[in-house]
C-alpha positions as CSV (number, residue, x, y, z in Angstrom):
1,M,33.7,-52.0,4.9
2,S,31.2,-53.8,2.7
3,K,27.9,-52.4,1.6
4,S,26.0,-54.8,3.8
5,E,28.1,-53.8,6.8
6,T,27.5,-50.1,6.1
7,Q,23.7,-50.7,5.8
8,S,23.7,-52.7,9.1
9,K,25.5,-50.0,11.1
10,P,23.2,-48.3,13.6
11,R,21.9,-44.9,12.3
12,P,20.2,-43.2,15.3
13,L,19.8,-39.9,13.4
14,A,18.4,-41.4,10.2
15,D,16.1,-39.0,8.3
16,R,17.1,-36.1,10.6
17,V,18.8,-32.8,9.7
18,A,21.4,-31.1,11.9
19,L,22.8,-27.6,11.8
20,I,26.3,-27.2,13.4
21,T,27.9,-23.9,14.0
22,G,31.7,-23.8,14.1
23,G,31.7,-26.9,12.1
24,A,34.8,-26.3,10.0
25,S,37.3,-27.6,12.7
26,G,37.7,-29.1,16.1
27,I,34.6,-30.3,17.9
28,G,32.3,-29.0,15.2
29,R,34.0,-31.0,12.5
30,A,34.1,-34.1,14.6
31,T,30.4,-33.8,15.4
32,A,29.5,-33.2,11.7
33,R,31.3,-36.5,10.9
34,V,29.6,-38.4,13.7
35,F,26.2,-37.1,12.9
36,A,26.6,-37.9,9.3
37,D,27.7,-41.4,10.1
38,A,24.6,-41.7,12.3
39,G,22.4,-40.9,9.3
40,A,21.7,-37.2,9.6
41,G,21.9,-34.6,6.8
42,V,24.4,-32.0,8.1
43,A,24.6,-28.2,7.5
44,I,27.9,-26.6,8.6
45,V,28.1,-22.9,9.4
46,D,31.5,-21.2,9.8
47,L,33.6,-18.3,8.7
48,D,36.3,-20.7,7.6
49,V,35.2,-21.3,4.0
50,A,38.0,-23.7,3.0
51,G,37.6,-25.8,6.2
52,G,33.8,-25.9,6.0
53,E,33.8,-26.9,2.4
54,N,36.3,-29.7,3.1
55,V,34.1,-31.2,5.8
56,A,31.0,-31.1,3.6
57,R,33.0,-32.6,0.7
58,E,34.2,-35.4,3.0
59,I,30.7,-36.3,4.1
60,T,29.2,-36.2,0.6
61,G,32.1,-38.2,-0.7
62,K,31.1,-41.0,1.6
63,G,27.5,-40.9,0.4
64,G,26.1,-38.6,3.1
65,R,24.2,-35.4,2.8
66,A,26.0,-32.2,3.7
67,L,25.9,-28.5,3.1
68,F,28.4,-25.7,3.9
69,I,27.0,-22.3,4.6
70,P,29.5,-19.4,5.2
71,G,28.3,-17.1,7.9
72,D,29.0,-15.1,11.0
73,V,26.9,-16.5,13.8
74,S,27.0,-13.2,15.7
75,Q,25.0,-11.6,13.0
76,S,21.2,-12.0,12.9
77,E,20.8,-12.1,9.1
78,D,23.6,-14.8,8.7
79,C,21.8,-16.9,11.3
80,R,18.4,-16.5,9.6
81,E,20.0,-17.4,6.3
82,A,21.7,-20.5,7.8
83,V,18.4,-21.9,9.0
84,D,16.5,-21.0,5.8
85,R,19.2,-22.6,3.6
86,T,19.3,-25.7,5.8
87,V,15.6,-26.2,5.6
88,A,15.4,-25.6,1.9
89,A,18.4,-27.8,1.0
90,L,18.0,-30.7,3.4
91,G,14.2,-30.7,4.0
92,G,13.8,-29.5,7.6
93,L,15.7,-29.0,10.8
94,N,15.7,-31.4,13.8
95,I,19.0,-30.7,15.6
96,L,20.9,-27.5,16.3
97,F,24.4,-27.7,17.7
98,N,25.4,-24.2,18.9
99,N,29.1,-25.0,19.0
100,A,30.9,-21.9,17.6
101,G,33.2,-20.3,20.2
102,I,36.4,-18.2,20.8
103,I,38.5,-17.5,23.8
104,R,40.6,-14.5,24.9
105,R,42.9,-15.3,27.8
106,A,42.9,-12.1,29.8
107,N,41.7,-10.7,33.2
108,V,39.4,-7.7,33.5
109,L,42.3,-5.3,33.5
110,E,43.8,-6.8,30.3
111,I,40.9,-7.4,28.1
112,S,39.7,-4.6,25.9
113,E,36.0,-3.7,25.5
114,E,36.1,-4.8,21.9
115,E,37.5,-8.2,22.8
116,W,34.9,-8.6,25.6
117,D,32.1,-7.8,23.2
118,L,33.4,-10.2,20.5
119,V,33.6,-13.1,22.9
120,M,30.1,-12.5,24.2
121,A,28.8,-12.2,20.6
122,V,30.3,-15.4,19.4
123,N,29.9,-17.6,22.5
124,L,26.6,-16.3,23.8
125,K,24.6,-14.1,21.4
126,S,25.0,-16.7,18.7
127,V,23.2,-19.2,20.8
128,Y,20.3,-16.8,21.2
129,L,20.2,-15.9,17.5
130,M,20.5,-19.4,16.0
131,S,17.9,-20.8,18.5
132,R,15.5,-17.9,17.7
133,F,15.4,-18.9,14.0
134,A,15.8,-22.6,14.5
135,I,13.0,-23.2,17.0
136,P,10.1,-22.4,14.6
137,A,11.5,-24.8,12.0
138,M,12.0,-27.5,14.7
139,A,8.4,-27.0,15.9
140,D,7.2,-27.4,12.4
141,A,9.0,-30.7,12.2
142,G,7.4,-31.9,15.4
143,G,10.2,-31.1,17.8
144,G,13.9,-31.5,18.0
145,A,17.1,-31.1,20.1
146,I,19.3,-28.1,20.7
147,I,22.7,-28.7,22.1
148,N,24.9,-25.8,23.3
149,T,28.6,-26.0,23.9
150,S,29.5,-24.5,27.3
151,S,32.7,-25.5,29.1
152,G,34.0,-26.7,32.4
153,W,34.8,-23.0,32.9
154,G,31.1,-22.4,32.6
155,L,30.7,-24.2,35.9
156,A,34.0,-23.3,37.6
157,G,36.2,-20.3,37.1
158,G,39.5,-20.2,35.4
159,R,42.4,-17.7,35.6
160,R,42.8,-15.0,32.9
161,A,39.7,-16.0,31.0
162,V,37.0,-13.7,32.4
163,S,35.0,-13.1,29.2
164,Y,35.1,-16.8,28.3
165,C,34.0,-17.9,31.8
166,A,31.2,-15.3,31.8
167,S,30.0,-16.3,28.4
168,K,30.0,-20.0,29.1
169,G,28.4,-19.7,32.5
170,A,25.6,-17.7,30.7
171,V,25.2,-20.5,28.2
172,V,24.5,-22.9,31.1
173,M,21.7,-20.8,32.4
174,L,20.4,-20.0,28.9
175,T,20.2,-23.7,28.3
176,K,18.1,-24.2,31.5
177,A,15.7,-21.4,30.7
178,M,15.2,-22.5,27.1
179,A,14.5,-26.1,28.3
180,L,11.7,-24.7,30.4
181,D,10.3,-22.5,27.7
182,H,10.3,-25.0,24.8
183,G,9.6,-28.4,26.3
184,G,5.9,-28.0,25.3
185,Q,7.0,-27.9,21.7
186,N,8.8,-31.2,22.1
187,I,12.2,-29.4,21.9
188,R,14.9,-30.5,24.3
189,V,17.7,-28.1,25.2
190,N,20.9,-29.3,26.8
191,C,24.5,-28.3,26.9
192,I,27.9,-30.0,27.0
193,C,30.7,-28.8,29.3
194,P,33.9,-30.1,27.8
195,G,37.3,-30.1,29.5
196,D,40.5,-29.3,27.6
197,T,40.1,-30.8,24.2
198,D,42.8,-30.9,21.5
199,T,41.4,-28.4,19.1
200,P,42.9,-25.4,17.2
201,M,41.3,-23.1,19.9
202,L,43.1,-24.9,22.7
203,R,46.5,-24.6,20.9
204,D,45.7,-20.9,20.3
205,E,45.3,-20.5,24.1
206,A,48.9,-21.6,24.6
207,E,50.0,-19.0,22.0
208,Q,48.0,-16.3,23.7
209,L,49.6,-17.1,27.1
210,G,53.1,-17.4,25.6
211,E,53.5,-21.0,26.8
212,P,55.1,-23.8,24.9
213,I,52.4,-26.0,23.4
214,D,53.9,-29.3,24.7
215,E,54.0,-27.9,28.3
216,F,50.5,-26.4,28.0
217,L,49.0,-29.8,26.8
218,R,50.9,-31.7,29.5
219,E,49.4,-29.5,32.2
220,A,45.9,-29.8,30.6
221,A,46.2,-33.6,30.7
222,Q,46.5,-33.7,34.5
223,R,43.0,-35.1,35.5
224,P,41.7,-38.3,37.0
225,L,41.4,-39.9,33.5
226,P,44.8,-38.6,32.3
227,G,45.0,-37.0,28.9
228,V,43.7,-34.2,26.8
229,L,40.3,-35.0,25.3
230,E,39.8,-35.6,21.6
231,P,37.1,-33.8,19.6
232,A,35.4,-37.2,19.0
233,D,34.8,-37.5,22.8
234,I,32.6,-34.4,22.7
235,A,31.0,-35.4,19.4
236,N,29.9,-38.7,20.9
237,A,28.3,-36.8,23.8
238,A,26.5,-34.6,21.3
239,L,25.2,-37.7,19.5
240,Y,23.7,-38.9,22.7
241,L,21.9,-35.6,23.4
242,A,20.7,-35.4,19.8
243,S,19.3,-38.9,19.6
244,D,16.3,-40.7,21.1
245,A,18.6,-42.3,23.7
246,S,18.2,-39.0,25.6
247,S,14.5,-38.5,24.9
248,S,13.7,-37.6,28.5
249,V,16.8,-35.4,29.1
250,T,16.5,-31.7,28.9
251,G,18.0,-28.7,30.8
252,I,21.2,-30.5,31.8
253,S,24.9,-29.6,31.6
254,L,26.7,-32.8,30.6
255,I,30.3,-32.6,31.8
256,V,32.8,-34.4,29.6
257,D,36.2,-33.7,31.1
258,G,37.9,-36.8,32.2
259,G,37.0,-36.0,35.8
260,G,38.6,-32.6,35.8
261,L,35.8,-31.1,37.9
262,A,35.2,-34.1,40.0
263,G,37.0,-32.6,43.0
264,T,35.2,-29.2,42.9
265,G,32.2,-28.3,45.1
């Protein structure tokens, strides 16, 4: 691609700064790339140091602005530091993508209390903590967009996934409540509900359930638009919610699942 072609490419997030949790792999990594291509400076937070540094290096190697911040998003001080370092290094904060997540495939009789608490801490508490520290920085910048990753299983139940379903359902309602609370600060809050997406977490589910990965993915692909989603499918939805194209959109749950929930009530 020539320099002139690069310069003429639409950059809907030019001069904005995004912070992405769980950005070292899967949906987070894809979104970091998409946001950077759209002109944003990107801060990546993850426990996976090697993966996070690789994503940041890839972005800066293409002339973008990126920062990796190692951190545990279930810990208050790590969340505070992530926001502070993002603002200091990249000049502000306009977009927060609360994307970090884990799953434990178990029913209420199988899951331990420790596993339940861990899923809730990573999938739900982290959204509260990151938003708590990010919102003042966004308000100082004149507003912004918060995007939370929920799930199709935040809207419809799934078997042997009680902690995951509970946490993702809570993210949907937390999104709505935050949208009501912070619209006056020009901060929009939305969530994405992905269907089965080909990420390390999805493949880990097959291992947890003791199912062959090929069979697991084949079953996951059975939806009106056949196939397992790719991380870029979710990243493009996040770009829409982060950009001015969705300037009047707040409090929604955007389902991106190839029609998997189309037949539910």
